[in-house]
Backbone atoms as SQL, in Angstrom:
CREATE TABLE atoms (id INTEGER PRIMARY KEY, chain TEXT, resi INTEGER, resn TEXT, atom TEXT, x REAL, y REAL, z REAL);
INSERT INTO atoms VALUES
  (1, 'A', 1, 'UNK', 'N', 0.855, -1.184, 0.000),
  (2, 'A', 1, 'UNK', 'CA', 0.000, 0.000, 0.000),
  (3, 'A', 1, 'UNK', 'C', 0.890, 1.232, 0.000),
  (4, 'A', 2, 'UNK', 'N', 0.474, 2.209, -0.710),
  (5, 'A', 2, 'UNK', 'CA', 1.217, 3.463, -0.777),
  (6, 'A', 2, 'UNK', 'C', 1.108, 4.167, 0.574),
  (7, 'A', 3, 'UNK', 'N', 2.215, 4.533, 1.131),
  (8, 'A', 3, 'UNK', 'CA', 2.204, 5.172, 2.452),
  (9, 'A', 3, 'UNK', 'C', 1.535, 6.535, 2.441),
  (10, 'A', 4, 'UNK', 'N', 1.443, 7.170, 1.268),
  (11, 'A', 4, 'UNK', 'CA', 0.844, 8.493, 1.196),
  (12, 'A', 4, 'UNK', 'C', -0.682, 8.453, 1.170),
  (13, 'A', 5, 'UNK', 'N', -1.246, 7.286, 0.951),
  (14, 'A', 5, 'UNK', 'CA', -2.693, 7.165, 0.949),
  (15, 'A', 5, 'UNK', 'C', -3.143, 6.891, 2.380),
  (16, 'A', 6, 'UNK', 'N', -3.898, 7.813, 2.928),
  (17, 'A', 6, 'UNK', 'CA', -4.339, 7.712, 4.318),
  (18, 'A', 6, 'UNK', 'C', -5.777, 7.211, 4.372),
  (19, 'A', 7, 'UNK', 'N', -6.154, 6.506, 5.436),
  (20, 'A', 7, 'UNK', 'CA', -7.549, 6.110, 5.598),
  (21, 'A', 7, 'UNK', 'C', -8.439, 7.355, 5.618),
  (22, 'A', 8, 'UNK', 'N', -9.584, 7.266, 4.953),
  (23, 'A', 8, 'UNK', 'CA', -10.485, 8.414, 4.862),
  (24, 'A', 8, 'UNK', 'C', -11.855, 8.141, 5.475),
  (25, 'A', 9, 'UNK', 'N', -12.105, 6.911, 5.900),
  (26, 'A', 9, 'UNK', 'CA', -13.419, 6.559, 6.410),
  (27, 'A', 9, 'UNK', 'C', -13.522, 6.775, 7.916),
  (28, 'A', 10, 'UNK', 'N', -14.701, 7.195, 8.327),
  (29, 'A', 10, 'UNK', 'CA', -15.083, 7.318, 9.730),
  (30, 'A', 10, 'UNK', 'C', -14.300, 8.400, 10.469),
  (31, 'A', 11, 'UNK', 'N', -14.205, 9.546, 9.856),
  (32, 'A', 11, 'UNK', 'CA', -13.595, 10.700, 10.504),
  (33, 'A', 11, 'UNK', 'C', -14.627, 11.793, 10.685),
  (34, 'A', 12, 'UNK', 'N', -14.412, 12.604, 11.692),
  (35, 'A', 12, 'UNK', 'CA', -15.255, 13.771, 11.913),
  (36, 'A', 12, 'UNK', 'C', -14.350, 14.989, 11.880),
  (37, 'A', 13, 'UNK', 'N', -14.489, 15.872, 10.928),
  (38, 'A', 13, 'UNK', 'CA', -15.443, 15.872, 9.823),
  (39, 'A', 13, 'UNK', 'C', -15.066, 14.841, 8.764),
  (40, 'A', 14, 'UNK', 'N', -16.047, 14.472, 7.919),
  (41, 'A', 14, 'UNK', 'CA', -15.787, 13.468, 6.877),
  (42, 'A', 14, 'UNK', 'C', -14.725, 13.944, 5.888),
  (43, 'A', 15, 'UNK', 'N', -14.183, 12.997, 5.136),
  (44, 'A', 15, 'UNK', 'CA', -13.173, 13.313, 4.130),
  (45, 'A', 15, 'UNK', 'C', -13.737, 14.315, 3.122),
  (46, 'A', 16, 'UNK', 'N', -12.899, 15.246, 2.749),
  (47, 'A', 16, 'UNK', 'CA', -13.312, 16.252, 1.771),
  (48, 'A', 16, 'UNK', 'C', -13.089, 15.719, 0.357),
  (49, 'A', 17, 'UNK', 'N', -13.754, 16.307, -0.634),
  (50, 'A', 17, 'UNK', 'CA', -13.492, 15.910, -2.020),
  (51, 'A', 17, 'UNK', 'C', -12.017, 16.069, -2.395),
  (52, 'A', 18, 'UNK', 'N', -11.342, 17.059, -1.847),
  (53, 'A', 18, 'UNK', 'CA', -9.916, 17.263, -2.140),
  (54, 'A', 18, 'UNK', 'C', -9.083, 16.112, -1.581),
  (55, 'A', 19, 'UNK', 'N', -9.427, 15.611, -0.391),
  (56, 'A', 19, 'UNK', 'CA', -8.699, 14.481, 0.197),
  (57, 'A', 19, 'UNK', 'C', -8.931, 13.207, -0.609),
  (58, 'A', 20, 'UNK', 'N', -10.154, 13.006, -1.057),
  (59, 'A', 20, 'UNK', 'CA', -10.461, 11.830, -1.871),
  (60, 'A', 20, 'UNK', 'C', -9.723, 11.912, -3.198),
  (61, 'A', 21, 'UNK', 'N', -9.686, 13.094, -3.796),
  (62, 'A', 21, 'UNK', 'CA', -8.971, 13.270, -5.066),
  (63, 'A', 21, 'UNK', 'C', -7.471, 13.029, -4.889),
  (64, 'A', 22, 'UNK', 'N', -6.902, 13.531, -3.807),
  (65, 'A', 22, 'UNK', 'CA', -5.469, 13.328, -3.557),
  (66, 'A', 22, 'UNK', 'C', -5.147, 11.844, -3.392),
  (67, 'A', 23, 'UNK', 'N', -6.000, 11.098, -2.692),
  (68, 'A', 23, 'UNK', 'CA', -5.782, 9.662, -2.529),
  (69, 'A', 23, 'UNK', 'C', -5.914, 8.948, -3.869),
  (70, 'A', 24, 'UNK', 'N', -6.868, 9.371, -4.679),
  (71, 'A', 24, 'UNK', 'CA', -7.048, 8.774, -6.008),
  (72, 'A', 24, 'UNK', 'C', -5.835, 9.030, -6.881),
  (73, 'A', 25, 'UNK', 'N', -5.319, 10.228, -6.837),
  (74, 'A', 25, 'UNK', 'CA', -4.121, 10.579, -7.608),
  (75, 'A', 25, 'UNK', 'C', -2.926, 9.744, -7.150),
  (76, 'A', 26, 'UNK', 'N', -2.742, 9.598, -5.852),
  (77, 'A', 26, 'UNK', 'CA', -1.637, 8.801, -5.329),
  (78, 'A', 26, 'UNK', 'C', -1.772, 7.339, -5.758),
  (79, 'A', 27, 'UNK', 'N', -2.991, 6.819, -5.767),
  (80, 'A', 27, 'UNK', 'CA', -3.215, 5.443, -6.171),
  (81, 'A', 27, 'UNK', 'C', -2.829, 5.244, -7.639),
  (82, 'A', 28, 'UNK', 'N', -3.283, 6.138, -8.503),
  (83, 'A', 28, 'UNK', 'CA', -2.963, 6.018, -9.929),
  (84, 'A', 28, 'UNK', 'C', -1.462, 6.186, -10.146),
  (85, 'A', 29, 'UNK', 'N', -0.842, 7.106, -9.435),
  (86, 'A', 29, 'UNK', 'CA', 0.615, 7.264, -9.541),
  (87, 'A', 29, 'UNK', 'C', 1.327, 5.981, -9.131),
  (88, 'A', 30, 'UNK', 'N', 0.842, 5.341, -8.065),
  (89, 'A', 30, 'UNK', 'CA', 1.484, 4.132, -7.564),
  (90, 'A', 30, 'UNK', 'C', 1.387, 2.999, -8.577),
  (91, 'A', 31, 'UNK', 'N', 0.202, 2.765, -9.130),
  (92, 'A', 31, 'UNK', 'CA', 0.044, 1.612, -10.008),
  (93, 'A', 31, 'UNK', 'C', 0.619, 1.846, -11.402),
  (94, 'A', 32, 'UNK', 'N', 0.737, 3.109, -11.832),
  (95, 'A', 32, 'UNK', 'CA', 1.322, 3.372, -13.151),
  (96, 'A', 32, 'UNK', 'C', 2.825, 3.573, -13.080),
  (97, 'A', 33, 'UNK', 'N', 3.307, 4.018, -11.930),
  (98, 'A', 33, 'UNK', 'CA', 4.719, 4.345, -11.813),
  (99, 'A', 33, 'UNK', 'C', 5.036, 5.735, -12.341),
  (100, 'A', 34, 'UNK', 'N', 4.007, 6.485, -12.734),
  (101, 'A', 34, 'UNK', 'CA', 4.197, 7.850, -13.246),
  (102, 'A', 34, 'UNK', 'C', 3.933, 8.857, -12.141),
  (103, 'A', 35, 'UNK', 'N', 4.850, 9.806, -11.970),
  (104, 'A', 35, 'UNK', 'CA', 4.529, 10.956, -11.115),
  (105, 'A', 35, 'UNK', 'C', 3.754, 11.962, -11.955),
  (106, 'A', 36, 'UNK', 'N', 4.244, 12.170, -13.152),
  (107, 'A', 36, 'UNK', 'CA', 3.569, 13.023, -14.135),
  (108, 'A', 36, 'UNK', 'C', 3.624, 12.274, -15.453),
  (109, 'A', 37, 'UNK', 'N', 2.463, 11.914, -16.026),
  (110, 'A', 37, 'UNK', 'CA', 2.476, 11.129, -17.251),
  (111, 'A', 37, 'UNK', 'C', 2.924, 11.957, -18.456),
  (112, 'A', 38, 'UNK', 'N', 3.369, 11.262, -19.487),
  (113, 'A', 38, 'UNK', 'CA', 3.724, 11.934, -20.738),
  (114, 'A', 38, 'UNK', 'C', 2.448, 12.473, -21.375),
  (115, 'A', 39, 'UNK', 'N', 2.599, 13.333, -22.365),
  (116, 'A', 39, 'UNK', 'CA', 1.431, 13.878, -23.055),
  (117, 'A', 39, 'UNK', 'C', 0.599, 12.760, -23.682),
  (118, 'A', 40, 'UNK', 'N', 1.266, 11.730, -24.176),
  (119, 'A', 40, 'UNK', 'CA', 0.558, 10.614, -24.805),
  (120, 'A', 40, 'UNK', 'C', -0.316, 9.865, -23.800),
  (121, 'A', 41, 'UNK', 'N', 0.063, 9.841, -22.534),
  (122, 'A', 41, 'UNK', 'CA', -0.669, 9.105, -21.503),
  (123, 'A', 41, 'UNK', 'C', -1.508, 9.988, -20.589),
  (124, 'A', 42, 'UNK', 'N', -1.419, 11.284, -20.755),
  (125, 'A', 42, 'UNK', 'CA', -2.066, 12.208, -19.820),
  (126, 'A', 42, 'UNK', 'C', -3.584, 12.044, -19.767),
  (127, 'A', 43, 'UNK', 'N', -4.232, 11.904, -20.915),
  (128, 'A', 43, 'UNK', 'CA', -5.697, 11.787, -20.924),
  (129, 'A', 43, 'UNK', 'C', -6.152, 10.528, -20.184),
  (130, 'A', 44, 'UNK', 'N', -5.507, 9.413, -20.434),
  (131, 'A', 44, 'UNK', 'CA', -5.867, 8.177, -19.749),
  (132, 'A', 44, 'UNK', 'C', -5.588, 8.244, -18.262),
  (133, 'A', 45, 'UNK', 'N', -4.475, 8.856, -17.907),
  (134, 'A', 45, 'UNK', 'CA', -4.085, 9.024, -16.512),
  (135, 'A', 45, 'UNK', 'C', -5.143, 9.847, -15.774),
  (136, 'A', 46, 'UNK', 'N', -5.495, 10.991, -16.341),
  (137, 'A', 46, 'UNK', 'CA', -6.490, 11.867, -15.701),
  (138, 'A', 46, 'UNK', 'C', -7.865, 11.207, -15.636),
  (139, 'A', 47, 'UNK', 'N', -8.234, 10.466, -16.696),
  (140, 'A', 47, 'UNK', 'CA', -9.520, 9.765, -16.685),
  (141, 'A', 47, 'UNK', 'C', -9.549, 8.730, -15.567),
  (142, 'A', 48, 'UNK', 'N', -8.440, 8.028, -15.376),
  (143, 'A', 48, 'UNK', 'CA', -8.365, 7.028, -14.305),
  (144, 'A', 48, 'UNK', 'C', -8.494, 7.692, -12.938),
  (145, 'A', 49, 'UNK', 'N', -7.817, 8.815, -12.746),
  (146, 'A', 49, 'UNK', 'CA', -7.904, 9.526, -11.463),
  (147, 'A', 49, 'UNK', 'C', -9.349, 9.933, -11.187),
  (148, 'A', 50, 'UNK', 'N', -10.024, 10.484, -12.191),
  (149, 'A', 50, 'UNK', 'CA', -11.407, 10.933, -12.002),
  (150, 'A', 50, 'UNK', 'C', -12.343, 9.761, -11.725),
  (151, 'A', 51, 'UNK', 'N', -12.142, 8.649, -12.423),
  (152, 'A', 51, 'UNK', 'CA', -13.006, 7.487, -12.200),
  (153, 'A', 51, 'UNK', 'C', -12.792, 6.906, -10.806),
  (154, 'A', 52, 'UNK', 'N', -11.556, 6.792, -10.390),
  (155, 'A', 52, 'UNK', 'CA', -11.264, 6.288, -9.042),
  (156, 'A', 52, 'UNK', 'C', -11.781, 7.253, -7.990),
  (157, 'A', 53, 'UNK', 'N', -11.694, 8.536, -8.264),
  (158, 'A', 53, 'UNK', 'CA', -12.229, 9.561, -7.372),
  (159, 'A', 53, 'UNK', 'C', -13.730, 9.324, -7.148),
  (160, 'A', 54, 'UNK', 'N', -14.476, 9.122, -8.237),
  (161, 'A', 54, 'UNK', 'CA', -15.923, 8.887, -8.120),
  (162, 'A', 54, 'UNK', 'C', -16.215, 7.596, -7.359),
  (163, 'A', 55, 'UNK', 'N', -15.472, 6.536, -7.669),
  (164, 'A', 55, 'UNK', 'CA', -15.691, 5.248, -7.001),
  (165, 'A', 55, 'UNK', 'C', -15.406, 5.368, -5.502),
  (166, 'A', 56, 'UNK', 'N', -14.321, 6.040, -5.148),
  (167, 'A', 56, 'UNK', 'CA', -13.967, 6.206, -3.729),
  (168, 'A', 56, 'UNK', 'C', -15.010, 7.028, -2.992),
  (169, 'A', 57, 'UNK', 'N', -15.481, 8.099, -3.614),
  (170, 'A', 57, 'UNK', 'CA', -16.512, 8.927, -2.972),
  (171, 'A', 57, 'UNK', 'C', -17.784, 8.115, -2.749),
  (172, 'A', 58, 'UNK', 'N', -18.158, 7.319, -3.756),
  (173, 'A', 58, 'UNK', 'CA', -19.348, 6.473, -3.625),
  (174, 'A', 58, 'UNK', 'C', -19.139, 5.419, -2.531),
  (175, 'A', 59, 'UNK', 'N', -17.967, 4.827, -2.487),
  (176, 'A', 59, 'UNK', 'CA', -17.658, 3.831, -1.459),
  (177, 'A', 59, 'UNK', 'C', -17.759, 4.438, -0.070),
  (178, 'A', 60, 'UNK', 'N', -17.089, 5.573, 0.129),
  (179, 'A', 60, 'UNK', 'CA', -17.084, 6.196, 1.458),
  (180, 'A', 60, 'UNK', 'C', -18.474, 6.613, 1.900),
  (181, 'A', 61, 'UNK', 'N', -19.294, 7.078, 0.966),
  (182, 'A', 61, 'UNK', 'CA', -20.650, 7.501, 1.340),
  (183, 'A', 61, 'UNK', 'C', -21.555, 6.306, 1.617),
  (184, 'A', 62, 'UNK', 'N', -21.214, 5.129, 1.086),
  (185, 'A', 62, 'UNK', 'CA', -22.037, 3.954, 1.281),
  (186, 'A', 62, 'UNK', 'C', -21.649, 3.088, 2.457),
  (187, 'A', 63, 'UNK', 'N', -20.505, 3.336, 3.052),
  (188, 'A', 63, 'UNK', 'CA', -20.058, 2.535, 4.192),
  (189, 'A', 63, 'UNK', 'C', -20.783, 2.960, 5.459),
  (190, 'A', 64, 'UNK', 'N', -20.947, 2.005, 6.358),
  (191, 'A', 64, 'UNK', 'CA', -21.617, 2.279, 7.630),
  (192, 'A', 64, 'UNK', 'C', -20.793, 1.652, 8.745),
  (193, 'A', 65, 'UNK', 'N', -20.808, 2.290, 9.898),
  (194, 'A', 65, 'UNK', 'CA', -20.095, 1.756, 11.055),
  (195, 'A', 65, 'UNK', 'C', -20.839, 2.118, 12.327),
  (196, 'A', 66, 'UNK', 'N', -20.645, 1.293, 13.327),
  (197, 'A', 66, 'UNK', 'CA', -21.237, 1.576, 14.635),
  (198, 'A', 66, 'UNK', 'C', -20.230, 2.236, 15.564),
  (199, 'A', 67, 'UNK', 'N', -18.957, 2.242, 15.154),
  (200, 'A', 67, 'UNK', 'CA', -17.936, 2.843, 16.009),
  (201, 'A', 67, 'UNK', 'C', -17.970, 4.363, 15.884),
  (202, 'A', 68, 'UNK', 'N', -17.550, 5.048, 16.931),
  (203, 'A', 68, 'UNK', 'CA', -17.556, 6.505, 16.885),
  (204, 'A', 68, 'UNK', 'C', -16.529, 7.023, 15.868),
  (205, 'A', 69, 'UNK', 'N', -16.838, 8.171, 15.306),
  (206, 'A', 69, 'UNK', 'CA', -15.934, 8.788, 14.331),
  (207, 'A', 69, 'UNK', 'C', -14.615, 9.137, 15.000),
  (208, 'A', 70, 'UNK', 'N', -13.538, 8.968, 14.252),
  (209, 'A', 70, 'UNK', 'CA', -12.200, 9.277, 14.767),
  (210, 'A', 70, 'UNK', 'C', -11.914, 10.771, 14.602),
  (211, 'A', 71, 'UNK', 'N', -11.084, 11.257, 15.480),
  (212, 'A', 71, 'UNK', 'CA', -10.672, 12.655, 15.455),
  (213, 'A', 71, 'UNK', 'C', -9.371, 12.768, 14.663),
  (214, 'A', 72, 'UNK', 'N', -9.328, 13.650, 13.696),
  (215, 'A', 72, 'UNK', 'CA', -8.150, 13.787, 12.839),
  (216, 'A', 72, 'UNK', 'C', -6.896, 14.184, 13.619),
  (217, 'A', 73, 'UNK', 'N', -7.028, 15.089, 14.566),
  (218, 'A', 73, 'UNK', 'CA', -5.862, 15.540, 15.329),
  (219, 'A', 73, 'UNK', 'C', -5.287, 14.410, 16.181),
  (220, 'A', 74, 'UNK', 'N', -6.163, 13.618, 16.792),
  (221, 'A', 74, 'UNK', 'CA', -5.711, 12.495, 17.614),
  (222, 'A', 74, 'UNK', 'C', -4.997, 11.470, 16.737),
  (223, 'A', 75, 'UNK', 'N', -5.568, 11.166, 15.584),
  (224, 'A', 75, 'UNK', 'CA', -4.955, 10.184, 14.674),
  (225, 'A', 75, 'UNK', 'C', -3.614, 10.694, 14.139),
  (226, 'A', 76, 'UNK', 'N', -3.513, 11.989, 13.870),
  (227, 'A', 76, 'UNK', 'CA', -2.251, 12.575, 13.415),
  (228, 'A', 76, 'UNK', 'C', -1.193, 12.464, 14.503),
  (229, 'A', 77, 'UNK', 'N', -1.583, 12.744, 15.744),
  (230, 'A', 77, 'UNK', 'CA', -0.637, 12.635, 16.857),
  (231, 'A', 77, 'UNK', 'C', -0.158, 11.199, 17.036),
  (232, 'A', 78, 'UNK', 'N', -1.068, 10.228, 16.895),
  (233, 'A', 78, 'UNK', 'CA', -0.684, 8.816, 16.995),
  (234, 'A', 78, 'UNK', 'C', 0.312, 8.453, 15.891),
  (235, 'A', 79, 'UNK', 'N', 0.054, 8.920, 14.673),
  (236, 'A', 79, 'UNK', 'CA', 0.947, 8.620, 13.547),
  (237, 'A', 79, 'UNK', 'C', 2.328, 9.226, 13.768),
  (238, 'A', 80, 'UNK', 'N', 2.375, 10.440, 14.304),
  (239, 'A', 80, 'UNK', 'CA', 3.665, 11.075, 14.587),
  (240, 'A', 80, 'UNK', 'C', 4.424, 10.315, 15.669),
  (241, 'A', 81, 'UNK', 'N', 3.706, 9.830, 16.664),
  (242, 'A', 81, 'UNK', 'CA', 4.347, 9.055, 17.737),
  (243, 'A', 81, 'UNK', 'C', 4.892, 7.735, 17.179),
  (244, 'A', 82, 'UNK', 'N', 4.123, 7.070, 16.305),
  (245, 'A', 82, 'UNK', 'CA', 4.606, 5.826, 15.687),
  (246, 'A', 82, 'UNK', 'C', 5.843, 6.096, 14.848),
  (247, 'A', 83, 'UNK', 'N', 5.830, 7.190, 14.117),
  (248, 'A', 83, 'UNK', 'CA', 6.971, 7.554, 13.269),
  (249, 'A', 83, 'UNK', 'C', 8.204, 7.842, 14.114),
  (250, 'A', 84, 'UNK', 'N', 8.002, 8.546, 15.222),
  (251, 'A', 84, 'UNK', 'CA', 9.140, 8.860, 16.097),
  (252, 'A', 84, 'UNK', 'C', 9.755, 7.583, 16.657),
  (253, 'A', 85, 'UNK', 'N', 8.922, 6.637, 17.066),
  (254, 'A', 85, 'UNK', 'CA', 9.437, 5.356, 17.573),
  (255, 'A', 85, 'UNK', 'C', 10.139, 4.576, 16.472),
  (256, 'A', 86, 'UNK', 'N', 9.585, 4.606, 15.283),
  (257, 'A', 86, 'UNK', 'CA', 10.153, 3.843, 14.177),
  (258, 'A', 86, 'UNK', 'C', 11.490, 4.374, 13.724),
  (259, 'A', 87, 'UNK', 'N', 11.612, 5.682, 13.660),
  (260, 'A', 87, 'UNK', 'CA', 12.824, 6.301, 13.111),
  (261, 'A', 87, 'UNK', 'C', 13.743, 6.864, 14.179),
  (262, 'A', 88, 'UNK', 'N', 13.574, 6.389, 15.398),
  (263, 'A', 88, 'UNK', 'CA', 14.426, 6.831, 16.505),
  (264, 'A', 88, 'UNK', 'C', 15.883, 6.515, 16.189),
  (265, 'A', 89, 'UNK', 'N', 16.747, 7.425, 16.446),
  (266, 'A', 89, 'UNK', 'CA', 18.185, 7.211, 16.144),
  (267, 'A', 89, 'UNK', 'C', 18.868, 6.439, 17.232);
């Protein structure tokens, strides 16, 4: 899994369209190996990003959970603590 793609489900506030688009872009970049596609591949690349964007938005809106929504600041702090432990010198 691409480390830059973050979980977007069950947060308060919910994931924004910009966050979903960024995750979609990272996914397409990961599977194609392109950071920026050539002109010949640009249309297909962008179409894939937009299609994955729509699918992800539909998925996130259709999911249901009984657990309480997670707080973004708390989750960010946990991730920073994990990173500090992992990369401790």
